[in-house]
N, CA, C and O atoms as a MOPAC input file, in Angstrom:
PM7 MOZYME 1SCF
protein

 N     87.87000 1   155.26300 1   115.53000 1
 C     88.34100 1   154.60600 1   114.33100 1
 C     87.96800 1   155.46400 1   113.11800 1
 O     86.84700 1   155.96200 1   113.01400 1
 N     88.92000 1   155.62400 1   112.21500 1
 C     88.68600 1   156.41700 1   111.01400 1
 C     87.83100 1   155.65000 1   110.01400 1
 O     87.89300 1   154.42200 1   109.97200 1
 N     87.03300 1   156.34900 1   109.20600 1
 C     86.31700 1   155.65500 1   108.12700 1
 C     87.33400 1   154.97400 1   107.20600 1
 O     88.42400 1   155.50400 1   106.99300 1
 N     86.98400 1   153.80400 1   106.65900 1
 C     87.95600 1   153.02600 1   105.87900 1
 C     88.22600 1   153.60000 1   104.49600 1
 O     87.31000 1   153.94100 1   103.74700 1
 N     89.50600 1   153.69400 1   104.18300 1
 C     89.95800 1   154.10900 1   102.86500 1
 C     90.40200 1   152.90000 1   102.03600 1
 O     90.55500 1   152.99200 1   100.81800 1
 N     90.60400 1   151.77500 1   102.71100 1
 C     91.15900 1   150.57700 1   102.06000 1
 C     90.41100 1   150.14700 1   100.79900 1
 O     91.06400 1   149.80400 1    99.81300 1
 N     89.07400 1   150.14500 1   100.77700 1
 C     88.38800 1   149.68300 1    99.56200 1
 C     88.64900 1   150.53200 1    98.32500 1
 O     88.37600 1   150.10200 1    97.20400 1
 N     89.17600 1   151.73500 1    98.52600 1
 C     89.43100 1   152.64900 1    97.41200 1
 C     90.87500 1   152.57300 1    96.91400 1
 O     91.25600 1   153.28800 1    95.98600 1
 N     91.67500 1   151.70300 1    97.53600 1
 C     93.07000 1   151.55600 1    97.13700 1
 C     93.24500 1   150.37400 1    96.19600 1
 O     92.65100 1   149.31500 1    96.39700 1
 N     94.05700 1   150.56300 1    95.17600 1
 C     94.44900 1   149.43700 1    94.32600 1
 C     95.91000 1   149.14500 1    94.59800 1
 O     96.67900 1   150.03300 1    94.96800 1
 N     96.28400 1   147.88400 1    94.41000 1
 C     97.66600 1   147.45100 1    94.63800 1
 C     98.07000 1   146.57600 1    93.46600 1
 O     97.46800 1   145.52900 1    93.22600 1
 N     99.08100 1   147.00200 1    92.74300 1
 C     99.53600 1   146.25300 1    91.56900 1
 C    101.05600 1   146.13400 1    91.58000 1
 O    101.76200 1   147.11600 1    91.80800 1
 N    101.54900 1   144.92700 1    91.33300 1
 C    102.98800 1   144.73700 1    91.19200 1
 C    103.39100 1   145.09900 1    89.76400 1
 O    102.57700 1   145.59100 1    88.98200 1
 N    104.63800 1   144.85300 1    89.44200 1
 C    105.15700 1   145.22700 1    88.13000 1
 C    104.45300 1   144.47800 1    87.00000 1
 O    104.15700 1   143.29000 1    87.12200 1
 N    104.19000 1   145.17500 1    85.91100 1
 C    103.58900 1   144.57600 1    84.72100 1
 C    104.66900 1   143.79100 1    83.98000 1
 O    105.76200 1   144.29700 1    83.72800 1
 N    104.33800 1   142.53300 1    83.63400 1
 C    105.30100 1   141.70700 1    82.89200 1
 C    104.82700 1   141.38600 1    81.47500 1
 O    105.55200 1   140.74900 1    80.71100 1
 N    103.63200 1   141.81700 1    81.12200 1
 C    103.13700 1   141.56800 1    79.77400 1
 C    101.62700 1   141.60700 1    79.71800 1
 O    100.96000 1   142.10500 1    80.62500 1
 N    101.10300 1   141.06700 1    78.62700 1
 C     99.65500 1   141.02200 1    78.41500 1
 C     99.25800 1   139.61600 1    78.01200 1
 O     99.98000 1   138.93500 1    77.28300 1
 N     98.08900 1   139.18600 1    78.50100 1
 C     97.57200 1   137.86700 1    78.16900 1
 C     96.94500 1   137.83100 1    76.79700 1
 O     96.91500 1   138.83700 1    76.08900 1
 N     96.44700 1   136.67400 1    76.42500 1
 C     95.85700 1   136.47700 1    75.10300 1
 C     94.64200 1   137.37400 1    74.86700 1
 O     94.38700 1   137.78500 1    73.73500 1
 N     93.89300 1   137.67900 1    75.92700 1
 C     92.70400 1   138.51300 1    75.78200 1
 C     92.98900 1   139.97800 1    76.07700 1
 O     92.06200 1   140.76800 1    76.25700 1
 N     94.26400 1   140.34300 1    76.12900 1
 C     94.63400 1   141.72600 1    76.37100 1
 C     94.71500 1   142.11000 1    77.83800 1
 O     95.02400 1   143.25600 1    78.16500 1
 N     94.43800 1   141.15500 1    78.72800 1
 C     94.51100 1   141.46600 1    80.14800 1
 C     95.97000 1   141.63700 1    80.56400 1
 O     96.87700 1   141.04200 1    79.98100 1
 N     96.17000 1   142.46500 1    81.58400 1
 C     97.52100 1   142.76300 1    82.05300 1
 C     98.00000 1   141.63900 1    82.96300 1
 O     97.26100 1   141.16900 1    83.82800 1
 N     99.24200 1   141.21600 1    82.75900 1
 C     99.86500 1   140.20100 1    83.60300 1
 C    100.85000 1   140.88400 1    84.53500 1
 O    101.67800 1   141.68600 1    84.10500 1
 N    100.75000 1   140.55300 1    85.82600 1
 C    101.60400 1   141.17100 1    86.84100 1
 C    102.61800 1   140.15100 1    87.35500 1
 O    102.34900 1   138.95100 1    87.40000 1
 N    103.79900 1   140.66100 1    87.74400 1
 C    104.84400 1   139.77500 1    88.26300 1
 C    104.35300 1   139.01700 1    89.48900 1
 O    104.55500 1   137.80800 1    89.60200 1
 N    103.72700 1   139.71100 1    90.37900 1
 C    103.20900 1   139.06900 1    91.59000 1
 C    101.69900 1   139.20500 1    91.61600 1
 O    101.01100 1   138.52400 1    90.85600 1
 N    101.17500 1   140.04700 1    92.45200 1
 C     99.73300 1   140.13100 1    92.58800 1
 C     99.17400 1   141.46400 1    92.14800 1
 O     99.91100 1   142.39000 1    91.80800 1
 N     97.86400 1   141.54200 1    92.16200 1
 C     97.16100 1   142.77300 1    91.83200 1
 C     95.78400 1   142.74800 1    92.48400 1
 O     95.16400 1   141.69300 1    92.61900 1
 N     95.32400 1   143.90700 1    92.87900 1
 C     93.98500 1   144.06500 1    93.44100 1
 C     93.46400 1   145.41700 1    92.99700 1
 O     94.06500 1   146.44800 1    93.29600 1
 N     92.35100 1   145.41500 1    92.28600 1
 C     91.75100 1   146.66500 1    91.83400 1
 C     91.01100 1   147.34500 1    92.97900 1
 O     90.60200 1   146.69700 1    93.94200 1
 N     90.84600 1   148.64900 1    92.86200 1
 C     90.07600 1   149.42000 1    93.83400 1
 C     88.60500 1   148.99300 1    93.77300 1
 O     88.19400 1   148.25400 1    92.87900 1
 N     87.83800 1   149.46900 1    94.72700 1
 C     86.41600 1   149.17300 1    94.86200 1
 C     86.20100 1   147.69100 1    95.17100 1
 O     85.51700 1   146.96900 1    94.44600 1
 N     86.80900 1   147.27400 1    96.26800 1
 C     86.68800 1   145.90300 1    96.75100 1
 C     86.30700 1   145.94500 1    98.23200 1
 O     86.50100 1   146.96400 1    98.89500 1
 N     85.77700 1   144.86600 1    98.73800 1
 C     85.45300 1   144.77600 1   100.15600 1
 C     84.13600 1   145.42500 1   100.50400 1
 O     83.38800 1   145.88500 1    99.64100 1
 N     83.87800 1   145.44600 1   101.79300 1
 C     82.60500 1   145.94700 1   102.29200 1
 C     82.75700 1   147.36900 1   102.81200 1
 O     83.66000 1   147.66100 1   103.59700 1
 N     81.88600 1   148.23100 1   102.37700 1
 C     81.83800 1   149.61200 1   102.85600 1
 C     80.44800 1   149.81600 1   103.41600 1
 O     79.49300 1   149.47500 1   102.71700 1
 N     80.24900 1   150.33400 1   104.59700 1
 C     81.23800 1   150.88700 1   105.52900 1
 C     81.71000 1   149.88900 1   106.59700 1
 O     82.35000 1   150.29200 1   107.56800 1
 N     81.41200 1   148.63200 1   106.43600 1
 C     81.67500 1   147.65500 1   107.49900 1
 C     83.02000 1   146.96200 1   107.38100 1
 O     83.14900 1   145.80300 1   107.77500 1
 N     84.02400 1   147.64700 1   106.84700 1
 C     85.35700 1   147.06700 1   106.70000 1
 C     85.86800 1   146.65100 1   108.06900 1
 O     85.79100 1   147.41600 1   109.03100 1
 N     86.38600 1   145.44400 1   108.15000 1
 C     86.98600 1   144.99100 1   109.40300 1
 C     88.23000 1   144.16000 1   109.09600 1
 O     88.64100 1   144.05200 1   107.94100 1
 N     88.81900 1   143.58000 1   110.12400 1
 C     90.08300 1   142.87500 1   109.94500 1
 C     89.94800 1   141.68900 1   108.99000 1
 O     90.90300 1   141.36000 1   108.28600 1
 N     88.78500 1   141.04400 1   108.95100 1
 C     88.62200 1   139.92300 1   108.01500 1
 C     88.72100 1   140.40600 1   106.56600 1
 O     89.22800 1   139.68300 1   105.70800 1
 N     88.23700 1   141.62900 1   106.28600 1
 C     88.40800 1   142.19400 1   104.94000 1
 C     89.88700 1   142.43600 1   104.65600 1
 O     90.36500 1   142.18400 1   103.55000 1
 N     90.60500 1   142.92700 1   105.66100 1
 C     92.03900 1   143.15900 1   105.49900 1
 C     92.73600 1   141.86300 1   105.09700 1
 O     93.57400 1   141.86100 1   104.19600 1
 N     92.39700 1   140.77200 1   105.75500 1
 C     92.99400 1   139.47100 1   105.45400 1
 C     92.55500 1   138.98100 1   104.06800 1
 O     93.37500 1   138.48400 1   103.29600 1
 N     91.27500 1   139.12000 1   103.75900 1
 C     90.74600 1   138.62000 1   102.48800 1
 C     91.28100 1   139.36500 1   101.26700 1
 O     91.30800 1   138.81300 1   100.16800 1
 N     91.70500 1   140.61000 1   101.45200 1
 C     92.16200 1   141.40800 1   100.32000 1
 C     93.66300 1   141.68400 1   100.35400 1
 O     94.12400 1   142.70400 1    99.84400 1
 N     94.41600 1   140.77700 1   100.95400 1
 C     95.87200 1   140.86100 1   100.91000 1
 C     96.35100 1   140.57900 1    99.48400 1
 O     95.69100 1   139.87100 1    98.72300 1
 N     97.49400 1   141.13900 1    99.14300 1
 C     98.11400 1   140.85800 1    97.85500 1
 C     99.51500 1   140.34300 1    98.14400 1
 O    100.32700 1   141.02900 1    98.76600 1
 N     99.78400 1   139.14400 1    97.69200 1
 C    101.06000 1   138.51000 1    97.97900 1
 C    102.10000 1   138.82800 1    96.91100 1
 O    101.78000 1   139.01300 1    95.73700 1
 N    103.33800 1   138.88500 1    97.34800 1
 C    104.46700 1   139.04600 1    96.45500 1
 C    105.47800 1   137.94900 1    96.74100 1
 O    105.33700 1   137.19100 1    97.70000 1
 N    106.48900 1   137.87500 1    95.90500 1
 C    107.49600 1   136.82600 1    96.07300 1
 C    108.82000 1   137.33100 1    95.51900 1
 O    108.87900 1   137.85000 1    94.40500 1
 N    109.87600 1   137.17700 1    96.30000 1
 C    111.23300 1   137.47700 1    95.84700 1
 C    112.01700 1   136.17500 1    95.84000 1
 O    111.79700 1   135.31700 1    96.69600 1
 N    112.92200 1   136.01700 1    94.89400 1
 C    113.72800 1   134.79500 1    94.82200 1
 C    115.12000 1   135.14300 1    94.32500 1
 O    115.31500 1   135.45700 1    93.15100 1
 N    116.06700 1   135.08500 1    95.21700 1
 C    117.45200 1   135.36200 1    94.84300 1
 C    117.93800 1   134.37200 1    93.78800 1
 O    118.74400 1   134.72100 1    92.92500 1
 N    117.44300 1   133.13400 1    93.86200 1
 C    117.87400 1   132.09200 1    92.92500 1
 C    117.50800 1   132.41000 1    91.47500 1
 O    118.15800 1   131.91700 1    90.55200 1
 N    116.47900 1   133.22400 1    91.26800 1
 C    116.08800 1   133.61700 1    89.91100 1
 C    116.40000 1   135.09400 1    89.64400 1
 O    115.90500 1   135.67600 1    88.67900 1
 N    117.21500 1   135.68500 1    90.49900 1
 C    117.64000 1   137.08200 1    90.38600 1
 C    116.47000 1   138.05500 1    90.50700 1
 O    116.52900 1   139.16400 1    89.97700 1
 N    115.41600 1   137.64800 1    91.19500 1
 C    114.27400 1   138.51600 1    91.49800 1
 C    114.53500 1   139.09300 1    92.88700 1
 O    114.10700 1   138.53400 1    93.89700 1
 N    115.24800 1   140.22800 1    92.92100 1
 C    115.72600 1   140.78000 1    94.18900 1
 C    114.91300 1   141.95800 1    94.69700 1
 O    115.12300 1   142.41400 1    95.82100 1
 N    113.99300 1   142.45500 1    93.89000 1
 C    113.18600 1   143.58600 1    94.34200 1
 C    111.81700 1   143.54100 1    93.67200 1
 O    111.64600 1   142.95400 1    92.60400 1
 N    110.86600 1   144.16300 1    94.31600 1
 C    109.53300 1   144.32800 1    93.74700 1
 C    109.16700 1   145.80100 1    93.80000 1
 O    109.51100 1   146.50500 1    94.74900 1
 N    108.48100 1   146.24900 1    92.79300 1
 C    107.95500 1   147.60600 1    92.76300 1
 C    106.43900 1   147.48900 1    92.71800 1
 O    105.88000 1   146.84100 1    91.83300 1
 N    105.78500 1   148.12300 1    93.68000 1
 C    104.33000 1   148.07900 1    93.78600 1
 C    103.76000 1   149.47000 1    93.56900 1
 O    104.32700 1   150.46400 1    94.02100 1
 N    102.64000 1   149.52900 1    92.87700 1
 C    101.91800 1   150.77600 1    92.69100 1
 C    100.67400 1   150.72800 1    93.58000 1
 O     99.78700 1   149.89800 1    93.38200 1
 N    100.62500 1   151.62700 1    94.55600 1
 C     99.45700 1   151.77000 1    95.42600 1
 C     98.75100 1   153.03400 1    94.95900 1
 O     99.32700 1   154.12100 1    94.99000 1
 N     97.50300 1   152.89000 1    94.52700 1
 C     96.77900 1   153.99800 1    93.90400 1
 C     95.45600 1   154.21000 1    94.62400 1
 O     94.75900 1   153.25000 1    94.95200 1
 N     95.11600 1   155.46700 1    94.86700 1
 C     93.86000 1   155.82000 1    95.52800 1
 C     92.85100 1   156.29800 1    94.50100 1
 O     93.11600 1   157.23200 1    93.74400 1
 N     91.70300 1   155.66000 1    94.47800 1
 C     90.55600 1   156.13200 1    93.70300 1
 C     89.67300 1   156.88500 1    94.69500 1
 O     89.07000 1   156.27200 1    95.57600 1
 N     89.59500 1   158.17600 1    94.56100 1
 C     88.93200 1   159.02300 1    95.54600 1
 C     87.43300 1   158.75500 1    95.55000 1
 O     86.79800 1   158.74500 1    94.49600 1
 N     86.86000 1   158.53600 1    96.74800 1
 C     85.41000 1   158.30100 1    96.82100 1
 C     84.63000 1   159.58300 1    96.53600 1
 O     85.14700 1   160.69100 1    96.67600 1
 N     83.39300 1   159.40400 1    96.14000 1
 C     82.50800 1   160.56300 1    96.02500 1
 C     81.58700 1   160.57500 1    97.24400 1
 O     81.46600 1   159.57400 1    97.94900 1
 N     80.95700 1   161.68700 1    97.47900 1
 C     80.17800 1   161.88400 1    98.70300 1
 C     78.76100 1   162.31500 1    98.37000 1
 O     78.53400 1   163.26200 1    97.61700 1
 N     77.80300 1   161.58200 1    98.96200 1
 C     76.39500 1   161.92600 1    98.81200 1
 C     75.99100 1   162.03600 1    97.36200 1
 O     76.33400 1   161.17700 1    96.55000 1
 N     75.27000 1   163.07900 1    97.03200 1
 C     74.82300 1   163.30100 1    95.66100 1
 C     75.81400 1   164.10500 1    94.84600 1
 O     75.45800 1   164.64200 1    93.79700 1
 N     77.06700 1   164.19900 1    95.31100 1
 C     78.07400 1   165.01600 1    94.64900 1
 C     79.02400 1   164.17800 1    93.79600 1
 O     80.21300 1   164.48300 1    93.70700 1
 N     78.51000 1   163.14500 1    93.18300 1
 C     79.33600 1   162.26900 1    92.34900 1
 C     79.30700 1   162.74700 1    90.90300 1
 O     78.34100 1   163.36200 1    90.45200 1
 N     80.37100 1   162.45500 1    90.19900 1
 C     80.40100 1   162.75700 1    88.76700 1
 C     79.31700 1   161.94900 1    88.06400 1
 O     78.91900 1   160.88500 1    88.53700 1
 N     78.84900 1   162.45400 1    86.94800 1
 C     77.79800 1   161.75800 1    86.21200 1
 C     78.23500 1   160.37800 1    85.74800 1
 O     77.40600 1   159.48500 1    85.57000 1
 N     79.52500 1   160.20500 1    85.55300 1
 C     80.02200 1   158.91300 1    85.09200 1
 C     80.58000 1   158.06200 1    86.23200 1
 O     81.39400 1   157.17100 1    85.98800 1
 N     80.15700 1   158.32000 1    87.47700 1
 C     80.66500 1   157.57800 1    88.64100 1
 C     80.52400 1   156.07200 1    88.43900 1
 O     81.48400 1   155.32800 1    88.63700 1
 N     79.34100 1   155.62200 1    88.04900 1
 C     79.11200 1   154.17900 1    87.87500 1
 C     80.04300 1   153.60600 1    86.81000 1
 O     80.61500 1   152.53400 1    87.00600 1
 N     80.20200 1   154.30400 1    85.68900 1
 C     81.11000 1   153.82900 1    84.64000 1
 C     82.55400 1   153.79400 1    85.13500 1
 O     83.30800 1   152.87900 1    84.80400 1
 N     82.93500 1   154.79700 1    85.93200 1
 C     84.28100 1   154.86200 1    86.50100 1
 C     84.54900 1   153.65500 1    87.38600 1
 O     85.56800 1   152.98100 1    87.23300 1
 N     83.63200 1   153.38000 1    88.31500 1
 C     83.80200 1   152.25000 1    89.24600 1
 C     83.82100 1   150.93300 1    88.47500 1
 O     84.71000 1   150.10800 1    88.68200 1
 N     82.85500 1   150.73100 1    87.59600 1
 C     82.75600 1   149.46900 1    86.85500 1
 C     83.90000 1   149.28400 1    85.86600 1
 O     84.25700 1   148.14900 1    85.55000 1
 N     84.48100 1   150.36900 1    85.37400 1
 C     85.64000 1   150.28000 1    84.49800 1
 C     86.87200 1   149.76800 1    85.23200 1
 O     87.77700 1   149.20000 1    84.62000 1
 N     86.90300 1   149.97100 1    86.53700 1
 C     88.01300 1   149.49800 1    87.36500 1
 C     87.71800 1   148.11500 1    87.91900 1
 O     88.58300 1   147.23900 1    87.90800 1
 N     86.50000 1   147.91700 1    88.40400 1
 C     86.11500 1   146.63400 1    88.98800 1
 C     84.68900 1   146.30000 1    88.54200 1
 O     83.72800 1   146.74800 1    89.16600 1
 N     84.54600 1   145.52400 1    87.47600 1
 C     83.21500 1   145.20700 1    86.94100 1
 C     82.30500 1   144.47300 1    87.92400 1
 O     81.08700 1   144.46600 1    87.74100 1
 N     82.86400 1   143.86300 1    88.95200 1
 C     82.05200 1   143.13400 1    89.93400 1
 C     81.52300 1   144.03600 1    91.05100 1
 O     80.71500 1   143.59500 1    91.86900 1
 N     81.96700 1   145.28400 1    91.09200 1
 C     81.58200 1   146.19700 1    92.17600 1
 C     80.19500 1   146.79000 1    91.92700 1
 O     79.75300 1   146.91400 1    90.78500 1
 N     79.52700 1   147.14800 1    93.00800 1
 C     78.29000 1   147.91700 1    92.93000 1
 C     78.65900 1   149.36700 1    93.21800 1
 O     78.98300 1   149.68900 1    94.36100 1
 N     78.62400 1   150.24800 1    92.23000 1
 C     79.06600 1   151.63400 1    92.42600 1
 C     78.38300 1   152.34100 1    93.59300 1
 O     79.00400 1   153.16700 1    94.26200 1
 N     77.10900 1   152.02600 1    93.84500 1
 C     76.38600 1   152.66600 1    94.94700 1
 C     77.00300 1   152.34100 1    96.30200 1
 O     76.88300 1   153.12700 1    97.24200 1
 N     77.66500 1   151.18400 1    96.41200 1
 C     78.27300 1   150.78900 1    97.68400 1
 C     79.50700 1   151.61700 1    98.02000 1
 O     79.97700 1   151.57200 1    99.15700 1
 N     80.03600 1   152.35800 1    97.08000 1
 C     81.27100 1   153.10300 1    97.29300 1
 C     81.05500 1   154.61600 1    97.33300 1
 O     82.00500 1   155.39000 1    97.21700 1
 N     79.80900 1   155.02400 1    97.49600 1
 C     79.48500 1   156.43300 1    97.70900 1
 C     79.45200 1   156.66700 1    99.21500 1
 O     78.69600 1   156.01800 1    99.93700 1
 N     80.27200 1   157.59300 1    99.67800 1
 C     80.33300 1   157.90500 1   101.10300 1
 C     79.21900 1   158.88600 1   101.46900 1
 O     78.80200 1   159.68800 1   100.63500 1
 N     78.73700 1   158.82500 1   102.71300 1
 C     77.73600 1   159.80700 1   103.15800 1
 C     78.31300 1   161.22600 1   103.09100 1
 O     79.49900 1   161.43100 1   103.34800 1
 N     77.48600 1   162.17800 1   102.75300 1
 C     77.91700 1   163.56200 1   102.62900 1
 C     78.52900 1   164.07300 1   103.93500 1
 O     79.42100 1   164.92200 1   103.90800 1
 N     78.06700 1   163.57300 1   105.05800 1
 C     78.57900 1   164.00900 1   106.36700 1
 C     80.07100 1   163.68500 1   106.54300 1
 O     80.73100 1   164.29000 1   107.38800 1
 N     80.59500 1   162.76500 1   105.77900 1
 C     82.01800 1   162.39000 1   105.89100 1
 C     82.92700 1   163.17700 1   104.94400 1
 O     84.13400 1   162.93900 1   104.90800 1
 N     82.36700 1   164.09600 1   104.18900 1
 C     83.12100 1   164.75700 1   103.12800 1
 C     84.42400 1   165.39900 1   103.60500 1
 O     85.40000 1   165.40100 1   102.85600 1
 N     84.47500 1   165.93400 1   104.79900 1
 C     85.68400 1   166.60600 1   105.27300 1
 C     86.36400 1   165.85700 1   106.41000 1
 O     87.20100 1   166.42300 1   107.11200 1
 N     86.01100 1   164.59300 1   106.59700 1
 C     86.64700 1   163.79500 1   107.63800 1
 C     87.94800 1   163.18000 1   107.13300 1
 O     88.19700 1   163.09700 1   105.93000 1
 N     88.76300 1   162.75600 1   108.08200 1
 C     89.95000 1   161.98100 1   107.76300 1
 C     89.55100 1   160.53000 1   107.56900 1
 O     88.67300 1   160.02600 1   108.26900 1
 N     90.18600 1   159.85800 1   106.62800 1
 C     89.98600 1   158.43800 1   106.38400 1
 C     91.30300 1   157.73600 1   106.66900 1
 O     92.34800 1   158.38300 1   106.73900 1
 N     91.26400 1   156.41700 1   106.83600 1
 C     92.49500 1   155.70500 1   107.12000 1
 C     92.51700 1   154.30200 1   106.54800 1
 O     91.48000 1   153.71800 1   106.23200 1
 N     93.72600 1   153.77800 1   106.42300 1
 C     93.93900 1   152.39900 1   106.00000 1
 C     95.35600 1   152.01200 1   106.41100 1
 O     96.31200 1   152.73000 1   106.11500 1
 N     95.48600 1   150.89900 1   107.08000 1
 C     96.80800 1   150.42400 1   107.47200 1
 C     97.41500 1   149.62300 1   106.32800 1
 O     96.79900 1   148.68200 1   105.82700 1
 N     98.61000 1   149.99300 1   105.92100 1
 C     99.35400 1   149.25500 1   104.90900 1
 C    100.60000 1   148.69900 1   105.58000 1
 O    101.22300 1   149.37000 1   106.40200 1
 N    100.95900 1   147.47200 1   105.22700 1
 C    102.17800 1   146.92000 1   105.78700 1
 C    102.79300 1   145.92200 1   104.82900 1
 O    102.13400 1   145.37400 1   103.94600 1
 N    104.08200 1   145.70500 1   105.03700 1
 C    104.80500 1   144.67000 1   104.31200 1
 C    105.19700 1   143.63600 1   105.34600 1
 O    105.81100 1   143.95800 1   106.36300 1
 N    104.84200 1   142.40800 1   105.08300 1
 C    105.09100 1   141.34300 1   106.05200 1
 C    105.84300 1   140.21500 1   105.36500 1
 O    105.41700 1   139.71500 1   104.32400 1
 N    106.95300 1   139.82200 1   105.94900 1
 C    107.71100 1   138.68400 1   105.44400 1
 C    107.24800 1   137.45700 1   106.20000 1
 O    107.32500 1   137.40900 1   107.42800 1
 N    106.77100 1   136.47500 1   105.47400 1
 C    106.21200 1   135.27500 1   106.13500 1
 C    107.05500 1   134.03700 1   105.90300 1
 O    106.71300 1   132.96100 1   106.39500 1
 N    108.13100 1   134.16100 1   105.17700 1
 C    108.96700 1   132.98300 1   104.96000 1
 C    110.25100 1   133.35600 1   104.26000 1
 O    110.35700 1   134.38700 1   103.59700 1
 N    111.21200 1   132.49000 1   104.42800 1
 C    112.51000 1   132.65000 1   103.77700 1
 C    113.02700 1   131.26800 1   103.41800 1
 O    112.87200 1   130.32200 1   104.19000 1
 N    113.63300 1   131.15200 1   102.26100 1
 C    114.21300 1   129.86800 1   101.88700 1
 C    115.73500 1   130.01400 1   101.87300 1
 O    116.27500 1   131.05400 1   101.49700 1
 N    116.38800 1   128.97700 1   102.28000 1
 C    117.84900 1   128.97100 1   102.32700 1
 C    118.38100 1   127.83100 1   101.46200 1
 O    117.75800 1   126.77300 1   101.37700 1
 N    119.52300 1   128.04100 1   100.82700 1
 C    120.09300 1   126.98600 1    99.97600 1
 C    120.23800 1   125.68200 1   100.74600 1
 O    120.78000 1   125.65300 1   101.85100 1
 N    119.74900 1   124.60800 1   100.14700 1
 C    119.86300 1   123.27800 1   100.76600 1
 C    118.79900 1   122.98100 1   101.80600 1
 O    118.64100 1   121.83200 1   102.21800 1
 N    118.06000 1   124.00800 1   102.24000 1
 C    117.03800 1   123.80500 1   103.27700 1
 C    115.63900 1   123.94900 1   102.69900 1
 O    114.73500 1   123.20300 1   103.07400 1
 N    115.45100 1   124.89900 1   101.79100 1
 C    114.13700 1   125.13800 1   101.19900 1
 C    113.38800 1   126.23100 1   101.90900 1
 O    112.26200 1   126.55400 1   101.53000 1

């Protein structure tokens, strides 16, 4: 099994505006990078960090555009001086130390399964 890359990925749907406090509003869902458990990522984390979307022909919402972004991990003591500020600027609830990979993994391959799953469909008159 490859070391997990999933906690370093962010997933954001289309931006539709900004809230009263300046926060970004997304059409569907959003998940910032630096989430989940490292290095113990398992299928329950995959389920817990899903991001849902919704299409509705009735409202002319026929497509979604998602931005999947990788925040590259640092390794061992080779992190930028502002690593903690970088992590906390993206996810204030994260512990930056939890997202430092061991130096031994610096040249390894990492992995994360991404998928699109349709879990329902509504039909006129049926719902």
